[in-house]
C-alpha positions as CSV (number, residue, x, y, z in Angstrom):
1,M,87.3,-38.5,158.0
2,Q,85.7,-35.3,156.8
3,I,82.6,-35.2,154.7
4,D,82.4,-32.8,151.8
5,S,79.7,-30.3,152.5
6,R,78.6,-30.0,148.9
7,Q,78.2,-33.8,148.7
8,L,76.3,-33.9,151.9
9,S,74.0,-31.1,150.8
10,A,73.3,-32.9,147.5
11,F,72.6,-36.2,149.3
12,A,70.1,-34.5,151.7
13,A,68.4,-32.6,148.9
14,V,67.8,-35.9,146.9
15,L,66.1,-37.4,149.9
16,R,64.2,-34.3,150.8
17,E,62.9,-33.7,147.2
18,G,62.6,-37.4,146.3
19,S,64.6,-37.3,143.1
20,F,67.9,-36.1,141.6
21,D,66.0,-33.7,139.3
22,G,64.2,-32.2,142.3
23,A,67.4,-31.8,144.2
24,A,69.0,-30.1,141.2
25,R,66.2,-27.6,141.1
26,A,66.4,-26.9,144.8
27,L,70.2,-26.5,144.7
28,H,70.3,-24.6,141.4
29,I,72.7,-27.0,139.8
30,T,72.4,-29.7,137.1
31,P,71.1,-33.2,137.8
32,S,74.5,-34.5,136.6
33,A,76.2,-32.5,139.3
34,V,73.9,-33.8,141.9
35,S,74.5,-37.4,140.7
36,Q,78.3,-36.9,140.8
37,R,78.2,-35.5,144.3
38,V,76.1,-38.3,145.7
39,K,78.2,-40.9,143.9
40,G,81.3,-39.3,145.3
41,L,79.8,-39.4,148.9
42,E,78.9,-43.0,148.5
43,E,82.4,-43.9,147.3
44,R,83.9,-42.0,150.2
45,M,81.6,-43.7,152.7
46,G,82.0,-47.1,151.0
47,R,78.2,-47.7,151.0
48,V,75.2,-47.2,148.9
49,L,73.4,-44.4,150.6
50,V,70.4,-43.7,148.3
51,Q,68.0,-46.2,147.0
52,R,67.2,-44.9,143.5
53,G,63.4,-45.0,142.8
54,S,60.3,-42.9,142.9
55,P,60.8,-41.5,145.4
56,C,64.5,-41.9,146.2
57,V,64.9,-43.0,149.9
58,A,67.8,-43.6,152.2
59,T,69.2,-47.0,152.5
60,P,69.8,-48.4,156.0
61,A,73.4,-47.1,155.8
62,G,72.1,-43.7,154.6
63,Q,69.6,-43.1,157.4
64,A,72.1,-42.1,160.0
65,L,73.8,-39.7,157.5
66,Q,70.4,-38.3,156.6
67,R,69.8,-37.4,160.2
68,H,73.3,-35.9,160.5
69,A,72.6,-33.7,157.4
70,Q,69.3,-32.4,158.7
71,Q,70.8,-31.6,162.1
72,L,73.6,-29.7,160.4
73,Q,71.0,-27.7,158.5
74,L,69.3,-26.7,161.8
75,L,72.6,-25.7,163.4
76,E,73.8,-23.8,160.3
77,A,70.5,-21.8,160.3
78,D,71.1,-20.7,163.8
79,V,74.7,-19.6,163.0
80,L,73.6,-17.6,159.9
81,R,70.5,-16.0,161.3
82,P,72.3,-13.1,163.1
83,F,73.9,-12.2,159.8
84,G,70.6,-12.0,158.0
85,L,71.4,-15.1,156.0
86,G,69.4,-18.3,155.5
87,P,69.8,-21.7,153.9
88,P,70.0,-21.8,150.1
89,Q,67.3,-24.4,149.8
90,R,63.8,-23.4,148.7
91,Q,64.5,-19.6,148.5
92,G,66.0,-19.3,151.9
93,A,63.4,-21.4,153.8
94,L,64.7,-23.9,156.4
95,P,63.3,-27.4,155.6
96,L,61.6,-29.1,158.5
97,A,60.5,-32.7,158.1
98,L,57.8,-33.7,160.5
99,A,55.5,-36.7,161.1
100,V,51.9,-36.3,162.2
101,N,48.8,-38.4,162.2
102,A,46.0,-37.4,159.9
103,D,43.5,-36.6,162.6
104,S,45.9,-34.2,164.3
105,L,46.7,-32.6,161.0
106,A,42.9,-32.1,160.4
107,T,42.3,-30.5,163.8
108,W,45.0,-28.8,165.9
109,F,48.4,-29.2,164.2
110,V,48.2,-26.7,161.4
111,P,47.8,-23.7,163.7
112,A,51.2,-24.6,165.2
113,L,52.8,-24.7,161.8
114,A,51.2,-21.3,160.9
115,A,52.6,-19.8,164.1
116,V,56.1,-20.9,163.2
117,Q,55.8,-19.7,159.6
118,A,54.7,-16.2,160.9
119,S,58.0,-15.8,162.8
120,Q,60.6,-17.4,160.5
121,P,61.0,-18.7,156.9
122,V,60.5,-22.5,157.0
123,A,59.4,-25.1,154.5
124,F,57.5,-28.0,156.1
125,E,57.7,-31.5,154.8
126,L,54.8,-33.4,156.4
127,H,54.7,-37.2,156.6
128,V,51.2,-38.4,157.5
129,E,51.5,-41.6,159.5
130,D,49.4,-43.3,162.2
131,Q,50.2,-42.1,165.7
132,D,51.2,-45.7,166.7
133,H,53.8,-45.8,163.9
134,S,55.1,-42.2,163.4
135,A,58.0,-42.7,165.7
136,L,59.5,-45.1,163.2
137,L,60.2,-42.2,160.9
138,L,62.2,-40.6,163.7
139,R,64.3,-43.8,164.1
140,E,64.9,-43.9,160.4
141,G,66.1,-40.3,160.4
142,R,63.5,-39.2,157.9
143,V,61.9,-36.6,160.2
144,M,63.2,-34.4,163.1
145,A,60.0,-34.4,165.1
146,A,56.8,-36.4,165.3
147,V,53.3,-36.5,166.9
148,T,53.2,-40.1,168.3
149,S,51.4,-42.3,170.8
150,E,54.8,-43.7,172.0
151,P,55.7,-42.3,175.4
152,G,59.2,-43.8,175.4
153,P,61.7,-41.5,173.6
154,V,63.4,-42.7,170.5
155,Q,67.2,-42.7,170.9
156,G,68.5,-39.2,170.7
157,C,65.1,-37.7,171.1
158,V,62.9,-36.1,173.8
159,A,59.3,-37.2,174.4
160,E,56.9,-34.6,175.8
161,P,53.2,-35.2,176.6
162,L,50.7,-33.2,174.6
163,G,47.3,-34.4,175.9
164,A,44.8,-36.8,174.4
165,M,42.7,-36.9,171.3
166,R,39.2,-38.0,172.2
167,Y,37.5,-40.3,169.8
168,V,33.8,-41.4,169.8
169,A,32.3,-44.4,168.0
170,V,29.7,-43.1,165.6
171,A,27.3,-44.2,162.9
172,S,24.2,-42.8,161.1
173,P,20.8,-43.3,162.7
174,A,19.8,-45.6,159.7
175,F,22.9,-47.7,160.2
176,M,22.1,-48.0,163.9
177,A,18.6,-49.2,163.2
178,R,19.8,-51.7,160.6
179,H,22.7,-53.2,162.5
180,F,22.2,-52.4,166.2
181,A,18.4,-52.6,166.7
182,Q,18.9,-55.2,169.4
183,G,21.8,-53.3,171.1
184,V,25.5,-53.0,170.7
185,D,27.2,-56.3,171.8
186,A,29.8,-58.8,170.6
187,A,27.4,-60.4,168.1
188,S,26.2,-57.2,166.5
189,L,29.7,-55.6,166.4
190,A,31.1,-58.8,164.7
191,A,28.4,-58.5,161.9
192,A,28.2,-54.7,161.4
193,P,30.5,-53.2,158.7
194,C,33.3,-51.0,160.2
195,S,35.5,-48.4,158.7
196,V,39.3,-48.2,159.3
197,F,41.7,-45.6,158.1
198,N,44.2,-48.2,156.9
199,A,45.7,-51.5,157.8
200,R,47.5,-49.9,160.8
201,D,44.4,-48.3,162.3
202,S,43.6,-50.1,165.5
203,L,41.2,-47.7,167.1
204,Q,38.0,-49.6,166.2
205,A,39.5,-52.9,167.4
206,R,40.5,-51.3,170.7
207,F,37.0,-49.9,171.2
208,M,35.4,-53.3,170.5
209,R,37.8,-55.2,172.7
210,R,37.3,-52.7,175.6
211,L,33.5,-53.0,175.2
212,T,33.2,-56.8,174.7
213,R,36.5,-58.2,176.0
214,K,36.7,-60.1,172.8
215,K,38.8,-59.9,169.6
216,L,36.2,-59.4,166.8
217,A,36.7,-59.4,163.0
218,P,33.8,-57.5,161.4
219,P,33.6,-56.6,157.7
220,L,36.0,-53.7,157.0
221,H,36.1,-50.7,154.7
222,R,39.4,-48.9,154.3
223,V,38.8,-45.1,154.1
224,P,42.1,-43.3,154.2
225,G,41.1,-39.7,154.8
226,T,39.9,-37.9,157.9
227,H,36.9,-36.2,156.3
228,G,36.1,-39.1,154.0
229,F,36.0,-41.2,157.1
230,I,33.3,-39.0,158.6
231,H,31.3,-39.0,155.4
232,A,31.5,-42.8,155.4
233,A,29.7,-42.8,158.7
234,V,27.2,-40.1,157.8
235,H,26.2,-42.1,154.6
236,G,25.9,-45.4,156.4
237,L,28.9,-47.1,154.9
238,G,30.1,-48.3,158.3
239,W,30.6,-47.2,161.9
240,G,34.0,-45.8,163.0
241,M,36.0,-43.9,165.6
242,N,36.2,-40.2,164.8
243,P,37.7,-37.2,166.7
244,Q,34.9,-35.8,168.9
245,V,35.8,-32.3,167.9
246,L,35.2,-33.0,164.3
247,V,31.8,-34.8,164.7
248,A,30.4,-32.7,167.5
249,G,28.2,-30.7,165.1
250,L,26.9,-33.8,163.4
251,L,26.1,-35.4,166.7
252,A,24.2,-32.3,167.7
253,S,22.2,-32.2,164.5
254,G,21.4,-35.9,164.7
255,D,23.2,-36.9,161.4
256,L,25.4,-39.1,163.6
257,V,24.8,-40.9,166.8
258,E,27.2,-42.6,169.2
259,L,27.2,-46.4,169.3
260,V,27.5,-46.4,173.1
261,P,27.0,-42.9,174.6
262,G,29.5,-41.9,177.2
263,Q,32.2,-44.3,176.1
264,P,34.9,-42.2,174.4
265,L,38.3,-43.5,173.6
266,D,41.2,-41.2,174.6
267,V,44.5,-41.6,172.7
268,A,47.4,-40.0,174.5
269,L,49.7,-38.1,172.2
270,F,53.4,-37.1,172.6
271,W,55.7,-34.7,170.8
272,Q,59.0,-36.4,170.1
273,H,61.8,-34.3,168.7
274,W,65.6,-34.5,168.3
275,R,67.6,-33.6,171.4
276,I,69.4,-30.7,169.7
277,E,69.8,-27.0,170.5
278,S,68.0,-25.3,167.6
279,E,66.0,-22.1,167.6
280,A,63.7,-23.4,164.9
281,L,63.0,-26.6,166.8
282,R,62.5,-24.8,170.1
283,G,60.0,-22.4,168.4
284,L,58.2,-25.3,166.7
285,T,58.0,-27.2,170.0
286,G,56.5,-24.2,171.8
287,A,53.9,-23.7,169.0
288,V,52.9,-27.4,169.1
289,H,52.3,-27.4,172.8
290,A,50.2,-24.2,172.6
291,A,48.1,-25.6,169.7
292,A,47.7,-29.0,171.4
293,G,46.7,-27.4,174.7
294,A,43.9,-25.5,173.0
295,L,42.2,-28.7,171.7
296,L,43.3,-31.9,173.3
297,V,41.9,-33.2,176.5
298,P,44.1,-33.9,179.6
299,A,45.6,-37.4,179.2
């Protein structure tokens, strides 16, 4: 069975842009035409492929087709490049959907994107997800590459080590005096407020378990932002695990102190990407390794 290329392009654009109207703008056609093409593809496949909503997302049946559509875009870009032609979406920019954790995005990852942008027209679609869960987006076909803590490759992907992000447990001096005057132990850690990025953030729990050999449940603040997370520590809201590279200056100035000096937590990171021959993906992978090597510590 052959898939109509216009229908597949409309389907991919709806998922990439998050709406039928957005897809219409990207493809320079009417929303009605987008809807008809997607409906035609769904009728041909005999499945509902798009879950209509805000945003529109692929159904389980549509996830494999979404991945297929993105791979075709990469291969088509390689074929058209020698002729000076590019993809029609986003004014000739090749869309690249990637998953990355917030701390990598705030430290070393953007220089890799800038290096790729300098050499070819691309349009990045970044999905910010915890490093322990970003590989799920690869499995769902929503991204073509991800920074993840999973060393085992997702089916159809390659996993390459990048190094480790070094985290340190920090708090303000006033917070330390208020909550850890008698030392950092299981009792004080269980009582002292702690910041987490979101419900999936396990770094603080891992640090406490390694230090005390116990599973503790302190009061939690959810602070979903890398720089907001640092400010929460500086202003005494709670202690938390922060990338050493981002808090080095604050530690040097005394605005922050380590809970337990000399006890960093290293999180190994991996670059997982589709196993597909694509010039854009090869260039991106090389830039990611170069940027990671400049900042991450050996795992």
